[in-house]
Structures are given as C-alpha cells and as structure tokens.
C-alpha positions as CSV (number, residue, x, y, z in Angstrom):
1,M,-15.2,256.6,-85.7
2,G,-17.3,258.8,-83.4
3,F,-19.9,257.1,-81.3
4,K,-23.3,255.5,-81.5
5,C,-26.2,257.2,-79.8
6,G,-29.6,255.6,-79.4
7,I,-32.6,257.9,-79.6
8,V,-35.5,257.0,-77.3
9,G,-38.7,258.8,-76.3
10,L,-42.4,258.4,-75.8
11,P,-44.8,258.7,-78.7
12,N,-45.4,262.3,-80.0
13,V,-42.4,263.9,-78.3
14,G,-40.7,264.8,-81.7
15,K,-38.3,261.8,-81.8
16,S,-39.2,260.9,-85.4
17,T,-39.0,264.5,-86.5
18,L,-35.5,264.9,-85.0
19,F,-34.3,261.6,-86.4
20,N,-35.6,262.4,-89.8
21,A,-33.8,265.8,-89.7
22,L,-30.6,263.9,-88.7
23,T,-30.9,261.5,-91.6
24,E,-31.6,264.3,-94.0
25,T,-28.5,266.0,-92.8
26,A,-26.6,262.8,-93.4
27,A,-28.0,262.5,-96.9
28,A,-27.0,266.1,-97.7
29,Q,-23.5,265.4,-96.5
30,A,-23.1,262.2,-98.5
31,A,-21.8,264.0,-101.6
32,N,-18.9,265.5,-99.5
33,Y,-18.3,262.6,-97.1
34,P,-18.6,259.3,-98.9
35,F,-18.6,257.2,-95.7
36,C,-22.0,258.6,-94.7
37,T,-24.6,255.8,-95.2
38,I,-28.2,255.6,-94.3
39,E,-30.2,252.6,-93.2
40,P,-33.9,252.7,-92.3
41,N,-33.2,253.3,-88.6
42,V,-29.6,254.6,-88.7
43,G,-28.2,258.0,-89.6
44,A,-24.5,258.9,-89.7
45,V,-23.6,262.6,-89.6
46,A,-20.3,264.4,-89.8
47,V,-19.0,265.9,-86.6
48,P,-18.5,269.7,-87.2
49,D,-14.9,270.7,-86.3
50,P,-13.5,274.0,-87.8
51,R,-10.0,272.8,-86.9
52,L,-10.2,270.2,-89.6
53,D,-10.9,272.7,-92.3
54,K,-8.0,274.8,-91.2
55,L,-5.6,271.9,-91.1
56,A,-6.7,270.9,-94.7
57,E,-6.1,274.5,-95.8
58,V,-2.6,274.6,-94.4
59,A,-1.7,271.2,-95.8
60,K,-3.5,271.7,-99.1
61,S,-5.3,268.4,-98.5
62,A,-7.3,267.1,-101.5
63,Q,-10.0,265.6,-99.3
64,I,-11.5,266.4,-95.9
65,I,-12.9,263.4,-93.8
66,P,-14.5,264.3,-90.5
67,T,-15.2,261.8,-87.8
68,Q,-18.9,260.8,-87.5
69,L,-21.7,260.4,-85.0
70,T,-24.2,257.6,-85.6
71,F,-27.8,257.9,-84.4
72,V,-29.9,254.9,-84.0
73,D,-33.7,255.3,-83.9
74,I,-34.9,253.0,-81.2
75,A,-38.5,252.2,-81.8
76,G,-41.2,250.7,-79.5
77,L,-40.7,252.5,-76.2
78,V,-44.1,252.8,-74.5
79,K,-45.3,251.9,-71.0
80,G,-44.9,248.2,-70.7
81,A,-41.9,248.0,-73.1
82,S,-40.0,246.0,-70.5
83,K,-42.7,243.3,-70.7
84,G,-42.8,243.3,-74.5
85,E,-45.4,245.9,-75.1
86,G,-45.1,247.8,-78.4
87,L,-41.8,246.7,-80.0
88,G,-40.4,246.2,-76.6
89,N,-38.1,243.3,-77.4
90,Q,-36.6,245.0,-80.4
91,F,-36.1,248.1,-78.3
92,L,-34.2,246.3,-75.6
93,A,-31.9,244.5,-78.0
94,T,-31.0,247.7,-79.9
95,I,-30.3,249.9,-76.9
96,R,-27.7,247.4,-75.6
97,E,-25.6,248.1,-78.7
98,V,-25.3,251.9,-78.3
99,D,-22.7,254.0,-76.4
100,A,-25.2,256.5,-75.0
101,V,-28.9,257.2,-74.9
102,A,-30.3,260.4,-76.3
103,H,-33.6,260.8,-74.5
104,V,-36.0,263.1,-76.4
105,V,-38.4,264.8,-74.1
106,R,-41.4,266.9,-75.2
107,C,-41.0,270.4,-73.9
108,F,-43.5,272.2,-76.1
109,E,-47.3,272.7,-76.1
110,D,-49.3,272.0,-79.3
111,S,-53.0,271.2,-79.2
112,D,-52.7,269.6,-82.6
113,I,-50.2,267.0,-81.3
114,T,-51.7,264.9,-78.5
115,H,-49.4,263.7,-75.7
116,V,-49.7,259.9,-74.9
117,E,-50.5,260.8,-71.3
118,G,-52.7,263.8,-72.0
119,R,-50.3,266.3,-70.4
120,I,-47.0,268.0,-71.0
121,A,-44.8,266.9,-68.1
122,P,-41.2,266.2,-69.1
123,L,-40.0,265.0,-65.7
124,E,-42.8,262.4,-65.6
125,D,-41.9,261.3,-69.1
126,I,-38.3,260.8,-68.1
127,E,-39.5,258.8,-65.1
128,T,-41.7,256.6,-67.4
129,I,-38.8,255.7,-69.7
130,E,-36.3,255.3,-66.9
131,T,-38.7,252.9,-65.1
132,E,-39.1,250.7,-68.2
133,L,-35.3,250.5,-68.5
134,M,-34.9,249.6,-64.8
135,L,-37.6,247.0,-64.9
136,A,-35.9,245.3,-67.9
137,D,-32.5,245.4,-66.0
138,L,-34.1,244.0,-62.9
139,E,-35.5,241.0,-64.8
140,S,-32.2,240.5,-66.6
141,L,-30.2,240.4,-63.4
142,E,-32.7,238.3,-61.4
143,K,-32.4,235.6,-64.0
144,R,-28.7,235.3,-63.4
145,V,-28.6,235.1,-59.6
146,D,-29.3,231.3,-59.1
147,N,-26.7,230.2,-61.6
148,L,-24.0,232.6,-60.3
149,S,-24.8,231.6,-56.7
150,K,-24.3,227.9,-57.5
151,K,-21.0,228.6,-59.2
152,A,-19.9,230.9,-56.4
153,K,-20.7,228.2,-53.8
154,G,-18.6,225.8,-55.8
155,G,-15.6,228.0,-55.4
156,D,-15.6,229.8,-58.8
157,K,-13.8,233.1,-58.0
158,D,-15.1,234.9,-61.1
159,S,-18.7,234.0,-60.4
160,K,-18.3,235.1,-56.8
161,E,-17.1,238.5,-57.9
162,Q,-19.8,238.8,-60.6
163,L,-22.5,237.8,-58.1
164,D,-21.4,240.6,-55.7
165,L,-21.7,243.1,-58.6
166,V,-25.1,241.8,-59.6
167,E,-26.4,241.9,-56.1
168,R,-25.2,245.5,-55.6
169,A,-26.8,246.5,-58.9
170,L,-30.1,244.8,-57.9
171,K,-30.2,246.7,-54.6
172,L,-29.7,250.0,-56.5
173,L,-32.4,249.2,-59.1
174,R,-34.9,248.0,-56.4
175,D,-34.4,251.4,-54.7
176,G,-35.5,253.0,-58.0
177,K,-32.0,254.2,-59.1
178,P,-30.5,253.4,-62.5
179,A,-27.4,251.1,-62.7
180,R,-25.1,253.9,-63.9
181,F,-25.2,255.2,-60.3
182,L,-23.6,252.1,-59.0
183,E,-20.4,252.8,-57.1
184,R,-17.7,250.5,-58.5
185,K,-13.9,250.1,-58.6
186,A,-11.9,250.6,-61.8
187,E,-11.1,246.9,-61.9
188,E,-14.8,246.1,-61.9
189,E,-15.6,248.3,-64.9
190,R,-15.1,245.6,-67.5
191,A,-17.3,243.1,-65.7
192,F,-20.0,245.8,-65.1
193,R,-20.1,246.6,-68.9
194,M,-20.5,242.9,-69.7
195,L,-23.7,242.9,-67.7
196,G,-25.3,244.8,-70.6
197,L,-27.6,246.9,-68.4
198,L,-29.8,249.4,-70.2
199,T,-29.6,251.9,-67.3
200,S,-25.8,251.7,-67.3
201,K,-25.7,253.9,-70.5
202,P,-24.8,257.6,-70.1
203,V,-27.9,259.7,-70.8
204,L,-28.2,262.9,-72.8
205,Y,-31.6,264.6,-72.5
206,V,-32.8,266.3,-75.7
207,C,-35.4,268.9,-74.9
208,N,-37.6,269.4,-77.9
209,V,-38.9,273.0,-77.7
210,E,-41.0,275.2,-79.9
211,E,-39.2,277.4,-82.5
212,G,-39.3,280.5,-80.3
213,A,-37.5,278.8,-77.5
214,A,-34.7,277.3,-79.6
215,A,-32.1,279.8,-78.4
216,D,-32.9,280.0,-74.6
217,G,-35.2,277.1,-73.9
218,N,-38.4,277.4,-71.8
219,A,-39.8,276.5,-68.4
220,F,-40.1,272.9,-69.4
221,S,-36.6,272.6,-70.6
222,K,-35.2,274.4,-67.6
223,A,-36.7,271.7,-65.4
224,V,-35.0,269.0,-67.4
225,F,-31.7,270.8,-67.3
226,E,-32.0,271.0,-63.5
227,H,-32.8,267.3,-63.4
228,A,-29.8,266.4,-65.6
229,K,-27.5,268.5,-63.4
230,K,-28.6,266.7,-60.3
231,E,-27.8,263.3,-61.7
232,G,-24.6,264.2,-63.5
233,A,-26.2,263.9,-67.0
234,V,-26.2,266.4,-69.9
235,A,-29.1,268.2,-71.5
236,V,-29.5,270.3,-74.7
237,A,-32.5,272.3,-76.0
238,I,-33.4,271.8,-79.6
239,S,-36.3,272.6,-81.9
240,A,-36.8,269.4,-84.0
241,K,-38.9,271.5,-86.3
242,I,-36.1,274.0,-87.0
243,E,-33.6,271.1,-87.4
244,S,-35.8,269.5,-90.1
245,E,-36.0,272.9,-91.9
246,I,-32.3,273.5,-92.0
247,A,-31.2,269.9,-92.6
248,T,-31.0,270.2,-96.4
249,L,-29.8,273.8,-96.7
250,S,-26.4,274.7,-98.0
251,R,-23.8,276.0,-95.6
252,E,-24.4,279.6,-96.7
253,E,-28.2,279.2,-96.5
254,R,-27.9,277.6,-93.1
255,V,-25.9,280.5,-91.7
256,D,-28.4,283.1,-93.0
257,F,-31.4,281.0,-91.7
258,L,-29.9,280.6,-88.2
259,E,-29.1,284.4,-88.1
260,T,-32.8,285.2,-88.7
261,L,-33.7,283.0,-85.8
262,G,-31.0,284.5,-83.5
263,L,-29.1,281.2,-83.3
264,E,-25.3,280.9,-83.6
265,E,-25.3,277.3,-84.6
266,A,-27.6,274.4,-85.4
267,G,-29.0,272.3,-82.6
268,L,-27.4,269.2,-84.1
269,D,-24.0,270.8,-83.5
270,R,-24.8,271.4,-79.8
271,L,-26.1,267.8,-79.5
272,I,-22.9,266.4,-80.9
273,R,-20.7,268.5,-78.6
274,A,-22.8,267.5,-75.6
275,G,-22.5,263.9,-76.6
276,Y,-18.7,264.2,-76.8
277,D,-18.6,265.8,-73.4
278,L,-20.8,263.1,-71.9
279,L,-18.6,260.3,-73.1
280,H,-15.3,262.1,-72.5
281,L,-14.3,262.0,-76.2
282,I,-11.6,264.0,-77.9
283,T,-10.3,264.3,-81.5
284,Y,-6.9,263.9,-83.0
285,F,-6.0,264.4,-86.7
286,T,-4.0,262.9,-89.5
287,V,-3.0,265.4,-92.2
288,G,-1.3,265.2,-95.5
289,P,-1.7,266.1,-99.2
290,K,-4.2,263.3,-99.9
291,E,-6.5,264.0,-97.0
292,A,-7.1,265.7,-93.6
293,R,-9.0,263.3,-91.3
294,A,-10.4,263.5,-87.8
295,W,-10.4,260.5,-85.4
296,T,-12.3,260.1,-82.2
297,I,-10.9,258.5,-79.1
298,T,-11.6,258.6,-75.4
299,K,-9.8,261.1,-73.2
300,G,-6.8,259.4,-71.6
301,T,-6.1,257.1,-74.6
302,K,-2.4,256.3,-75.1
303,A,-0.7,256.6,-78.5
304,P,-0.7,252.9,-79.5
305,A,-4.5,252.6,-78.8
306,A,-5.1,255.8,-80.7
307,A,-3.2,254.3,-83.7
308,G,-5.3,251.2,-83.4
309,V,-8.4,253.3,-84.2
310,I,-7.0,253.7,-87.7
311,H,-5.9,250.0,-88.1
312,T,-5.2,247.2,-85.6
313,D,-1.8,246.7,-87.3
314,F,-0.8,250.2,-86.3
315,E,-1.3,249.4,-82.6
316,K,0.3,245.9,-82.8
317,G,3.5,247.2,-84.5
318,F,3.5,250.7,-82.9
319,I,7.0,252.2,-82.7
320,R,6.4,255.9,-82.1
321,A,4.1,258.8,-83.0
322,E,5.3,262.0,-84.6
323,T,3.1,264.6,-82.9
324,I,2.4,268.3,-83.4
325,A,-0.1,270.3,-81.3
326,Y,-2.9,271.8,-83.4
327,D,-1.9,275.4,-82.7
328,D,1.8,274.8,-83.6
329,Y,0.7,273.1,-86.9
330,V,-1.4,276.0,-87.9
331,T,0.9,278.8,-86.6
332,L,4.0,277.4,-88.1
333,G,2.5,276.6,-91.5
334,G,2.4,272.8,-91.3
335,E,4.6,269.8,-90.6
336,A,7.8,271.2,-92.2
337,G,7.5,274.5,-90.2
338,A,6.8,272.7,-87.0
339,R,9.8,270.4,-87.5
340,D,12.1,273.3,-88.3
341,A,10.9,275.1,-85.1
342,G,11.5,272.0,-83.0
343,R,7.8,271.6,-82.3
344,L,7.4,268.1,-83.8
345,R,7.7,265.6,-81.0
346,L,8.5,261.9,-81.0
347,E,6.2,260.3,-78.5
348,G,6.4,256.7,-77.3
349,K,3.9,254.0,-76.0
350,E,3.1,255.8,-72.8
351,Y,2.1,259.1,-74.4
352,V,-1.5,260.2,-73.7
353,V,-3.0,261.8,-76.8
354,A,-4.2,265.3,-76.4
355,D,-7.2,266.8,-78.0
356,G,-6.2,268.4,-81.3
357,D,-2.9,266.5,-81.8
358,V,-1.8,266.1,-85.4
359,M,-0.2,262.7,-85.5
360,H,1.8,260.4,-87.9
361,F,2.4,256.9,-86.7
362,R,5.5,254.8,-87.3
363,F,4.9,251.0,-87.0
364,N,6.3,247.6,-88.0
365,T,3.9,245.1,-89.7
C-alpha cells in the first residue's frame, strides 16, 4: 500500500545520493519485511509507525507488516527535458505514473560539487523544473484542442466538458502557473486526473542541506519553505549525506548516531510523514496472532473501499466492519478486552474510517 513518489531534481543537487540512501534502507529492511523489493530505479521502504509495534505486542502477533512508500528515481530532468533533452521522454512517461513529486533542491554549498547553473539558487532551480513540466503540459493539451473542438461542435457532451477543462488549464499554464492550481468542481476531478498533467501532481520540496543544518535548516532551505507555504505545498530539510550514512545502521546504532547529531529522527521519517500529510493519507490496522499489518487509505475513505485495499472481494461482498479505536485496543488489552468493555463497534457501509482504527471485515464472497 502506501503511495508512489517520484524524485526529480537538476544534476548535482543530491538526488542520486538521497535515492541511494532510500534504496539502501529498503535493502536493510528486506530481512524483516519480505515485501520490500528493489529495482534499478525503484525503492520501497517501510513507513515507520510506533502504533503498529504496540498493537503487535498486545496481540502477540507473529509478524509485523508495515505499509510502504515507493520512491521512483526519475532520470533525465535538465533544461529542455520537455523537448526531449537528456532522457526527457523517459522522464515524462515516468512522472505521470506517480502520486506525488518529491523535488530535491540543492540547499548546500560545496566547491567540490559544481552546480549545473554555476550558482546555488534553490528558487531558480525550482522555477527551472516547474517550467519544463509546464511546457510539457502545454504541448500535451494543445495537441488535444482541435479534436475536442470538432467533437464538441458535433454535439458530444463529454467532449464539450473536457474542452472547457482543457482550455481553462491552458490559460493557467500560459500565465505561468502549474495545473494543480486550477480551480475545479468536485465532479470535474476525475476528468482532470485523466488529463495526465505533470504539474497536476502534489509537490513535496526536499531541501538537501549540509550535515550541520540537518536539524534546523539554513537560509537556502528557509527560502524554499516560504515558497512552499505560499503555494500550499510541503517542504522538509534533509541531509542526503547523513541519510546515506544511517541507511544501513541497526535500529540501536541509528538512535545513537542521531543523538550525536542532535536529531530526534531520520530525515526519511520526516519525508514520509510530510508525504502522507500532502496526500491526505491515513493508516488503519488489521491485527491478529498471525500478523499485525498497516494499510494506507485516503482520509474520508468509507469502510467498503478501505476493505477493498486488502482485496477487491472484501469490498464487493462487504457486510460490516468490526472496529476498535487504537487507544481502546491498547488500553483494554486487545480485541477481547475492547469487546467486553463495549468498545468494539459494528460499522456499516457509510462508516468513514478514522486514522488508527483496528478493523476486521465481514464479507460475502
């Protein structure tokens, strides 16, 4: 489960260092979490959630299976990528498949690592990448206008509605604004997603800072944070160098290492949490003697759809969900204690799942 995040960035910003640290983390986790697999440009890492360990302790679960976050290293982003420069076409195809974009921005000075533009200017770097994405979106939409116009003139209602959406998006892009800022009605959301626009993806800015600024950031990262706040995006400050050093450490070694640096948690943990906030994701749990498992859903998901995340049959044949709040499950000593105390609830098809719910689904096949 979890979500797929594409990592983009200009050359020499630390993108590869960060991605390598993430994939090393995934490799280190593989022994404990067998679902973690690595491909050349994909790394799947477990989402840290102390609640899962506690639930497993209470239920004496034999196995712990966290939800996961998949990172995709998107290569080929340079000036002119929208016109096929570098690995532009590969980059454009890959980014359409992700849920969000993690934009790695260089926020450190190092004379040994040259910047592609010869200066450290994170806001200009952001503009460069955003411009390439917008140019690609403009070209994509402009190609559709003639065909949609013909169909709309012929009385095709769907084409008329889609043409209106396309023209509004084009106006926004021509004004130099990404498609995610397009004002749209709830009923237009599905059609908007089907346009496959690169700048429609939520953005998470990852400020790659020097080791000494990992805890509090620096002047460069502060500028990025301000930029993110203005556009309703999310930003985190991470030292890719530190992440690469702690990636393969044991849990105990990691704690000690972070303490020596004055850090409470790894940057990867902050990155995951920021990503979940950005996409409005929450976690529910299934717990039993065999396993304690975390599942990721979007905030506002109803019980049948949440069940469908486990298996489509669960959603199709949904009857009810036996539900216990996390705090009740832990405080009352598990399912039996919660049931005896009247804290186990039977929820129907309209129930909106809450973060931390412990659930057992009843269904017909």
